[in-house]
C-alpha positions, -999 to +999 in steps of 0.1 A: -497+218-259-489+214-222-452+219-220-433+202-192-402+221-183-381+195-165-346+202-155-332+174-176-349+187-208-338+223-202-302+214-196-294+186-220-292+211-249-263+195-267-270+163-267-483+144-360-486+123-386-523+115-389-530+078-387-557+079-414-542+056-440-519+026-440-496+029-470-502+047-503-469+062-515-444+068-487-409+080-494-382+055-486-366+054-452-334+070-464-351+100-481-375+107-452-346+120-431-321+147-439-289+135-453-256+141-436-247+141-399-268+152-369-267+190-361-238+201-339-248+233-322-220+258-315-238+284-295-247+304-325-274+331-319-308+323-334-330+349-317-330+379-293-358+385-268-356+420-253-319+418-259-313+384-244-297+360-269-310+325-276-287+300-293-289+270-316-283+249-285-316+261-270-333+255-303-320+220-308-330+211-272-365+222-280-367+204-313-358+172-296-384+178-269-410+182-297-397+152-317-379+129-292-376+101-318-348+121-334-325+107-307-332+072-320-323+082-355-288+097-350-302+131-341-320+134-374-355+148-380-376+137-411-372+162-439-409+168-443-412+178-406-381+199-402-396+233-410-427+229-388-406+215-359-381+243-361-408+269-362-425+254-332-393+251-313-384+287-320-417+299-307-413+278-276-378+290-266-389+326-272-419+319-249-397+304-222-374+334-223-404+358-220-417+338-191-383+338-174-380+376-178-415+381-164-405+360-134-375+383-128-397+413-132-420+400-105-390+393-083-398+356-079-371+336-061-361+300-056-353+288-021-316+277-018-326+242-007-349+238-037-320+248-060-297+223-042-323+195-047-326+202-084-289+201-089-287+168-070-315+154-091-296+164-122-264+149-109-282+115-104-289+113-141-252+107-148-236+074-140-203+089-130-189+122-117-167+124-148-198+124-170-214+151-150-183+172-151-182+167-189-217+183-190-204+213-170-173+216-191-192+214-224-224+233-217-213+257-190-177+264-197-166+245-166-186+268-143-207+252-116-221+287-110-233+290-146-250+256-142-268+268-111-280+299-130-295+277-157-312+255-131-326+285-113-339+298-147-357+265-153-372+265-118-384+301-122-401+293-155-417+262-139-429+284-110-444+310-134-462+284-155-476+267-124-491+300-113-503+313-147-512+281-164-512+248-145-530+261-115-558+276-137-562+246-160-583+225-135-613+207-150-639+195-126-658+162-129-690+181-135-674+200-164-663+167-179-698+152-176-714+184-191-690+182-221-698+146-227-736+152-226-734+182-250-712+165-276-725+130-282-712+129-318-676+130-305-681+097-287-696+078-316-668+057-330-666+038-363-654+002-365-617+005-362-585-015-359-555-004-338-525-016-357-487-015-361-470-021-394-436-030-408-435-021-445-411-029-473-412-005-502-392-010-534-378+020-553-401+037-578-399+020-612-380-009-596-364-034-620-368-071-617-337-075-595-348-048-571-382-064-568-366-097-560-344-080-533-376-064-519-393-097-516-363-113-500-362-085-474-399-089-469-395-126-461-367-119-437-386-091-420-416-114-416-395-140-398-383-114-374-418-099-369-433-133-361-408-135-332-420-103-316-439-112-285-456-079-277-462-043-287-428-031-276-409-059-294-428-053-327-424-015-323-386-016-317-383-039-348-405-015-369-381+014-359-351-006-372-364-022-404-397-007-416-397+017-446-430+035-440-432+068-422-449+052-391-416+035-382-406+066-361-437+059-339-429+022-334-450+014-364-481+025-345-511+038-365-533+038-334-570+032-343-577+033-380-613+036-394-618+004-413-631+024-443-596+040-446-577+007-447-566-009-480-591-037-489-564-064-488-553-053-453-588-051-440-595-086-453-566-100-433-574-080-401-610-093-401-596-128-395-571-119-368-572-118-330-555-090-310-519-097-304-515-116-337-491-107-365-501-112-401-482-129-430-470-107-458-497-085-474-489-073-509-500-038-516-499-016-548-466-009-565-451-042-553-449-030-517-454-053-487-466-048-452-468-069-421-495-059-396-498-065-359-534-062-346-535-045-312-572-041-308-605-044-328-628-016-319-665-022-327-687+007-339-708+022-312-710+049-285-682+052-260-696+051-224-689+080-201-671+058-175-648+045-203-638+079-216-641+102-186-604+101-176-590+106-211-617+133-217-607+151-186-571+150-197-580+163-232-601+191-218-573+201-194-548+201-223-571+223-243-575+247-214-538+246-207-530+255-244-555+283-244-539+298-212-505+294-227-515+312-259-530+340-238-499+343-217-477+343-248-498+370-264-496+392-233-459+388-229-452+395-265-473+426-266-446+450-254-416+427-260-390+430-288-385+395-303-360+392-332-353+359-351-318+360-365 
Protein backbone atom coordinates (compact mmCIF):
# COMPACT_ATOMS: atom_id res chain seq x y z
CA UNK A 1 0.00 0.00 0.00
CA UNK A 2 1.42 3.34 -1.02
CA UNK A 3 1.16 5.49 2.08
CA UNK A 4 0.82 9.22 1.59
CA UNK A 5 2.15 11.11 4.60
CA UNK A 6 0.40 14.44 4.28
CA UNK A 7 0.81 17.03 6.98
CA UNK A 8 -2.93 17.10 7.63
CA UNK A 9 -3.16 13.35 8.22
CA UNK A 10 -0.16 13.27 10.50
CA UNK A 11 -1.31 16.13 12.68
CA UNK A 12 -5.02 15.59 13.05
CA UNK A 13 -4.54 12.75 15.48
CA UNK A 14 -7.41 13.54 17.76
CA UNK A 15 -9.89 14.21 15.73
CA UNK A 16 -11.66 -4.52 1.84
CA UNK A 17 -14.66 -5.96 1.76
CA UNK A 18 -14.61 -8.10 -1.44
CA UNK A 19 -17.49 -7.14 -3.73
CA UNK A 20 -18.17 -10.70 -4.74
CA UNK A 21 -21.75 -11.06 -3.56
CA UNK A 22 -24.72 -8.85 -3.07
CA UNK A 23 -26.53 -9.93 0.06
CA UNK A 24 -26.62 -13.27 1.76
CA UNK A 25 -26.68 -12.80 5.50
CA UNK A 26 -25.26 -9.46 6.63
CA UNK A 27 -25.45 -8.29 10.21
CA UNK A 28 -27.72 -5.37 10.93
CA UNK A 29 -26.36 -1.85 10.72
CA UNK A 30 -26.32 -1.47 14.47
CA UNK A 31 -24.36 -4.64 15.15
CA UNK A 32 -21.77 -4.00 12.42
CA UNK A 33 -20.23 -1.18 14.45
CA UNK A 34 -18.93 -1.23 18.00
CA UNK A 35 -21.40 -0.06 20.59
CA UNK A 36 -20.70 2.93 22.79
CA UNK A 37 -18.98 6.19 21.94
CA UNK A 38 -16.10 6.92 19.60
CA UNK A 39 -12.61 6.39 21.07
CA UNK A 40 -11.18 9.36 22.94
CA UNK A 41 -7.37 9.08 22.89
CA UNK A 42 -5.61 10.38 25.98
CA UNK A 43 -1.98 10.09 24.92
CA UNK A 44 -1.66 6.60 26.41
CA UNK A 45 1.50 4.73 25.25
CA UNK A 46 0.77 1.87 22.85
CA UNK A 47 4.29 1.08 21.57
CA UNK A 48 7.97 1.91 21.99
CA UNK A 49 10.39 2.05 19.07
CA UNK A 50 14.01 2.19 20.19
CA UNK A 51 12.73 3.87 23.34
CA UNK A 52 10.53 6.45 21.58
CA UNK A 53 6.92 6.26 22.75
CA UNK A 54 3.96 6.10 20.35
CA UNK A 55 0.52 6.84 21.76
CA UNK A 56 -3.12 6.04 21.19
CA UNK A 57 -3.40 9.39 19.41
CA UNK A 58 -0.91 8.19 16.78
CA UNK A 59 -2.73 4.88 16.52
CA UNK A 60 -6.19 6.40 16.07
CA UNK A 61 -4.90 8.83 13.45
CA UNK A 62 -3.59 5.88 11.43
CA UNK A 63 -6.77 3.83 11.92
CA UNK A 64 -8.75 6.69 10.41
CA UNK A 65 -6.25 6.95 7.55
CA UNK A 66 -6.86 3.26 6.80
CA UNK A 67 -10.64 3.50 7.28
CA UNK A 68 -11.66 7.13 6.63
CA UNK A 69 -15.35 6.17 6.59
CA UNK A 70 -15.15 6.03 10.40
CA UNK A 71 -15.42 9.81 10.48
CA UNK A 72 -18.83 9.52 8.81
CA UNK A 73 -19.99 7.06 11.48
CA UNK A 74 -19.22 9.00 14.65
CA UNK A 75 -15.65 7.75 14.72
CA UNK A 76 -16.69 4.11 14.88
CA UNK A 77 -15.11 1.21 12.97
CA UNK A 78 -17.12 -1.94 12.04
CA UNK A 79 -16.61 -4.58 14.70
CA UNK A 80 -15.51 -7.24 12.22
CA UNK A 81 -12.75 -4.96 10.91
CA UNK A 82 -11.45 -3.53 14.19
CA UNK A 83 -8.73 -6.09 14.85
CA UNK A 84 -7.23 -6.01 11.35
CA UNK A 85 -7.37 -2.21 11.12
CA UNK A 86 -5.73 -1.80 14.53
CA UNK A 87 -2.96 -4.27 13.64
CA UNK A 88 -2.31 -2.53 10.32
CA UNK A 89 -2.31 0.89 11.98
CA UNK A 90 0.12 -0.27 14.65
CA UNK A 91 2.57 -1.59 12.08
CA UNK A 92 2.35 1.65 10.12
CA UNK A 93 3.03 3.99 13.04
CA UNK A 94 5.97 1.81 14.01
CA UNK A 95 7.22 2.01 10.43
CA UNK A 96 6.84 5.79 10.38
CA UNK A 97 8.85 6.10 13.57
CA UNK A 98 11.59 3.85 12.23
CA UNK A 99 11.74 5.93 9.05
CA UNK A 100 11.92 9.14 11.09
CA UNK A 101 14.75 7.77 13.24
CA UNK A 102 16.62 6.72 10.10
CA UNK A 103 16.22 10.24 8.70
CA UNK A 104 17.76 11.63 11.89
CA UNK A 105 20.58 9.07 11.72
CA UNK A 106 21.35 10.24 8.19
CA UNK A 107 21.27 13.85 9.42
CA UNK A 108 18.60 14.88 6.89
CA UNK A 109 17.27 18.40 7.34
CA UNK A 110 14.30 20.49 6.24
CA UNK A 111 14.90 24.01 4.95
CA UNK A 112 13.32 26.70 7.18
CA UNK A 113 11.25 28.07 4.30
CA UNK A 114 9.84 24.59 3.58
CA UNK A 115 8.87 24.26 7.22
CA UNK A 116 7.19 27.67 7.16
CA UNK A 117 5.22 26.77 4.03
CA UNK A 118 4.03 23.53 5.62
CA UNK A 119 2.86 25.36 8.74
CA UNK A 120 1.07 27.94 6.60
CA UNK A 121 -0.61 25.17 4.59
CA UNK A 122 -1.79 23.55 7.81
CA UNK A 123 -3.12 26.85 9.10
CA UNK A 124 -5.22 27.28 5.92
CA UNK A 125 -7.15 24.12 6.79
CA UNK A 126 -8.79 25.93 9.70
CA UNK A 127 -11.51 28.51 9.18
CA UNK A 128 -10.43 30.75 12.06
CA UNK A 129 -7.35 31.46 14.12
CA UNK A 130 -9.23 30.27 17.19
CA UNK A 131 -9.75 26.84 15.64
CA UNK A 132 -6.06 26.62 14.78
CA UNK A 133 -5.12 27.68 18.29
CA UNK A 134 -7.42 24.98 19.65
CA UNK A 135 -5.42 22.40 17.71
CA UNK A 136 -2.19 23.72 19.23
CA UNK A 137 -3.68 23.78 22.73
CA UNK A 138 -5.20 20.30 22.49
CA UNK A 139 -2.52 18.40 20.60
CA UNK A 140 0.65 20.31 21.38
CA UNK A 141 0.09 21.63 24.91
CA UNK A 142 -0.19 25.15 23.59
CA UNK A 143 3.34 25.06 22.18
CA UNK A 144 3.93 26.36 18.65
CA UNK A 145 7.45 24.93 18.93
CA UNK A 146 6.07 21.45 19.54
CA UNK A 147 3.81 21.86 16.51
CA UNK A 148 6.81 22.70 14.34
CA UNK A 149 8.67 19.66 15.64
CA UNK A 150 5.76 17.48 14.54
CA UNK A 151 5.60 19.14 11.13
CA UNK A 152 9.35 18.69 10.69
CA UNK A 153 9.00 15.02 11.62
CA UNK A 154 6.33 14.60 8.94
CA UNK A 155 8.47 16.28 6.31
CA UNK A 156 11.51 14.17 7.18
CA UNK A 157 9.45 10.99 6.84
CA UNK A 158 8.12 12.25 3.52
CA UNK A 159 11.65 13.01 2.32
CA UNK A 160 12.92 9.58 3.33
CA UNK A 161 10.07 7.80 1.58
CA UNK A 162 10.56 9.87 -1.55
CA UNK A 163 14.19 8.77 -1.66
CA UNK A 164 13.81 5.14 -0.62
CA UNK A 165 10.43 4.26 -2.16
CA UNK A 166 8.65 6.77 -4.38
CA UNK A 167 11.71 7.60 -6.46
CA UNK A 168 12.41 3.91 -7.07
CA UNK A 169 8.87 2.85 -7.89
CA UNK A 170 8.88 4.20 -11.45
CA UNK A 171 7.24 1.90 -14.02
CA UNK A 172 8.05 2.60 -17.67
CA UNK A 173 5.52 2.34 -20.53
CA UNK A 174 7.57 -0.56 -21.92
CA UNK A 175 7.24 -2.44 -18.62
CA UNK A 176 3.48 -1.90 -18.64
CA UNK A 177 3.19 -3.26 -22.19
CA UNK A 178 5.37 -6.26 -21.38
CA UNK A 179 3.23 -7.15 -18.37
CA UNK A 180 0.05 -6.87 -20.42
CA UNK A 181 1.43 -9.15 -23.16
CA UNK A 182 2.66 -11.77 -20.67
CA UNK A 183 -0.56 -11.95 -18.62
CA UNK A 184 -3.50 -12.06 -21.06
CA UNK A 185 -5.67 -14.01 -18.62
CA UNK A 186 -5.76 -11.05 -16.25
CA UNK A 187 -7.44 -8.89 -18.87
CA UNK A 188 -10.18 -11.32 -19.78
CA UNK A 189 -13.29 -10.11 -17.97
CA UNK A 190 -16.60 -11.91 -17.34
CA UNK A 191 -19.89 -10.19 -17.98
CA UNK A 192 -20.34 -7.96 -14.96
CA UNK A 193 -22.53 -5.26 -13.47
CA UNK A 194 -21.19 -2.26 -11.57
CA UNK A 195 -23.81 -1.56 -8.93
CA UNK A 196 -24.72 0.25 -5.74
CA UNK A 197 -27.28 -1.04 -3.28
CA UNK A 198 -29.56 0.09 -0.48
CA UNK A 199 -30.73 -2.89 1.54
CA UNK A 200 -33.38 -3.42 4.18
CA UNK A 201 -32.81 -6.45 6.40
CA UNK A 202 -35.35 -7.45 9.07
CA UNK A 203 -34.12 -9.10 12.30
CA UNK A 204 -33.50 -12.83 12.33
CA UNK A 205 -36.68 -14.75 13.06
CA UNK A 206 -38.68 -11.55 12.61
CA UNK A 207 -42.32 -11.64 13.67
CA UNK A 208 -45.21 -10.41 11.55
CA UNK A 209 -45.05 -6.87 12.94
CA UNK A 210 -41.31 -6.60 12.31
CA UNK A 211 -41.80 -7.80 8.74
CA UNK A 212 -44.46 -5.15 8.19
CA UNK A 213 -42.12 -2.48 9.56
CA UNK A 214 -39.32 -3.70 7.27
CA UNK A 215 -41.62 -3.47 4.26
CA UNK A 216 -42.75 0.02 5.26
CA UNK A 217 -39.11 1.12 5.58
CA UNK A 218 -38.32 -0.48 2.23
CA UNK A 219 -41.12 1.47 0.53
CA UNK A 220 -39.92 4.71 2.11
CA UNK A 221 -36.30 3.99 1.16
CA UNK A 222 -37.36 3.30 -2.41
CA UNK A 223 -39.07 6.68 -2.68
CA UNK A 224 -35.87 8.39 -1.55
CA UNK A 225 -33.67 6.26 -3.81
CA UNK A 226 -35.74 7.15 -6.88
CA UNK A 227 -34.98 10.83 -6.20
CA UNK A 228 -31.22 10.26 -6.29
CA UNK A 229 -29.90 11.85 -9.47
CA UNK A 230 -26.41 10.37 -9.63
CA UNK A 231 -23.80 8.10 -8.05
CA UNK A 232 -23.04 10.55 -5.24
CA UNK A 233 -26.68 11.14 -4.30
CA UNK A 234 -27.42 7.42 -4.18
CA UNK A 235 -24.18 6.73 -2.29
CA UNK A 236 -24.84 9.35 0.37
CA UNK A 237 -28.32 7.94 0.85
CA UNK A 238 -26.94 4.40 1.11
CA UNK A 239 -24.58 5.52 3.88
CA UNK A 240 -27.52 6.93 5.84
CA UNK A 241 -30.21 4.28 5.43
CA UNK A 242 -28.84 1.03 4.00
CA UNK A 243 -28.47 -1.98 6.28
CA UNK A 244 -25.90 -4.03 4.36
CA UNK A 245 -22.14 -3.82 4.91
CA UNK A 246 -21.55 -1.95 1.65
CA UNK A 247 -23.19 1.19 3.06
CA UNK A 248 -19.78 2.28 4.40
CA UNK A 249 -18.60 2.40 0.77
CA UNK A 250 -21.53 4.44 -0.53
CA UNK A 251 -23.31 1.17 -1.31
CA UNK A 252 -20.74 0.52 -4.05
CA UNK A 253 -20.03 -3.11 -4.97
CA UNK A 254 -17.97 -2.04 -8.00
CA UNK A 255 -18.12 -4.64 -10.80
CA UNK A 256 -19.79 -7.92 -9.80
CA UNK A 257 -19.51 -11.04 -11.95
CA UNK A 258 -23.04 -11.85 -13.06
CA UNK A 259 -22.64 -15.45 -11.89
CA UNK A 260 -22.24 -14.18 -8.33
CA UNK A 261 -25.43 -12.14 -8.28
CA UNK A 262 -28.70 -13.50 -6.82
CA UNK A 263 -30.92 -14.64 -9.70
CA UNK A 264 -33.71 -12.19 -8.84
CA UNK A 265 -31.22 -9.28 -8.89
CA UNK A 266 -29.63 -10.38 -12.16
CA UNK A 267 -33.05 -10.69 -13.78
CA UNK A 268 -33.77 -7.03 -12.93
CA UNK A 269 -30.35 -5.75 -13.94
CA UNK A 270 -30.62 -7.34 -17.37
CA UNK A 271 -33.54 -5.03 -18.12
CA UNK A 272 -31.96 -1.83 -16.79
CA UNK A 273 -29.88 0.93 -18.37
CA UNK A 274 -26.85 2.55 -16.64
CA UNK A 275 -27.99 5.29 -14.29
CA UNK A 276 -31.34 3.66 -13.55
CA UNK A 277 -32.55 2.61 -10.10
CA UNK A 278 -34.57 -0.56 -9.63
CA UNK A 279 -37.81 -1.07 -7.77
CA UNK A 280 -37.73 -3.16 -4.60
CA UNK A 281 -36.20 -6.59 -5.09
CA UNK A 282 -37.13 -9.18 -2.49
CA UNK A 283 -34.35 -11.52 -1.42
CA UNK A 284 -34.19 -14.51 0.88
CA UNK A 285 -35.21 -14.15 4.55
CA UNK A 286 -37.62 -11.31 3.69
CA UNK A 287 -34.80 -8.86 2.95
CA UNK A 288 -35.16 -6.19 0.27
CA UNK A 289 -32.64 -4.40 -1.87
CA UNK A 290 -32.70 -1.44 -4.23
CA UNK A 291 -30.07 -1.50 -6.97
CA UNK A 292 -28.56 1.34 -8.96
CA UNK A 293 -26.85 0.20 -12.17
CA UNK A 294 -23.70 2.18 -12.89
CA UNK A 295 -22.35 0.12 -15.77
CA UNK A 296 -22.93 -3.11 -17.68
CA UNK A 297 -19.58 -4.65 -18.61
CA UNK A 298 -19.73 -7.23 -21.44
CA UNK A 299 -17.50 -10.27 -21.37
CA UNK A 300 -14.34 -9.92 -23.39
CA UNK A 301 -10.70 -8.89 -23.40
CA UNK A 302 -9.76 -5.44 -22.15
CA UNK A 303 -7.72 -3.56 -24.76
CA UNK A 304 -4.28 -2.28 -23.81
CA UNK A 305 -5.17 1.35 -24.46
CA UNK A 306 -8.14 0.97 -22.11
CA UNK A 307 -6.19 -0.49 -19.19
CA UNK A 308 -2.67 0.91 -19.59
CA UNK A 309 -3.10 3.82 -17.18
CA UNK A 310 -4.76 1.81 -14.42
CA UNK A 311 -2.32 -1.06 -15.01
CA UNK A 312 0.63 1.27 -14.67
CA UNK A 313 -0.83 2.58 -11.42
CA UNK A 314 -1.36 -0.96 -10.16
CA UNK A 315 2.19 -2.03 -11.04
CA UNK A 316 3.56 1.09 -9.37
CA UNK A 317 1.54 0.28 -6.25
CA UNK A 318 2.91 -3.26 -6.20
CA UNK A 319 6.45 -1.99 -6.61
CA UNK A 320 5.90 0.65 -3.95
CA UNK A 321 4.59 -1.91 -1.49
CA UNK A 322 7.51 -4.26 -2.17
CA UNK A 323 9.97 -1.42 -1.56
CA UNK A 324 8.12 -0.42 1.60
CA UNK A 325 8.23 -3.97 2.96
CA UNK A 326 11.92 -4.20 2.16
CA UNK A 327 12.64 -0.91 3.94
CA UNK A 328 10.53 -1.96 6.92
CA UNK A 329 12.43 -5.25 7.19
CA UNK A 330 15.80 -3.49 7.03
CA UNK A 331 14.86 -0.91 9.63
CA UNK A 332 13.39 -3.49 12.02
CA UNK A 333 16.41 -5.78 11.78
CA UNK A 334 18.39 -4.02 14.49
CA UNK A 335 15.56 -2.08 16.13
CA UNK A 336 13.80 -2.71 19.42
CA UNK A 337 10.04 -2.49 18.86
CA UNK A 338 7.70 -3.16 21.79
CA UNK A 339 3.90 -3.13 21.62
CA UNK A 340 2.43 -2.25 25.01
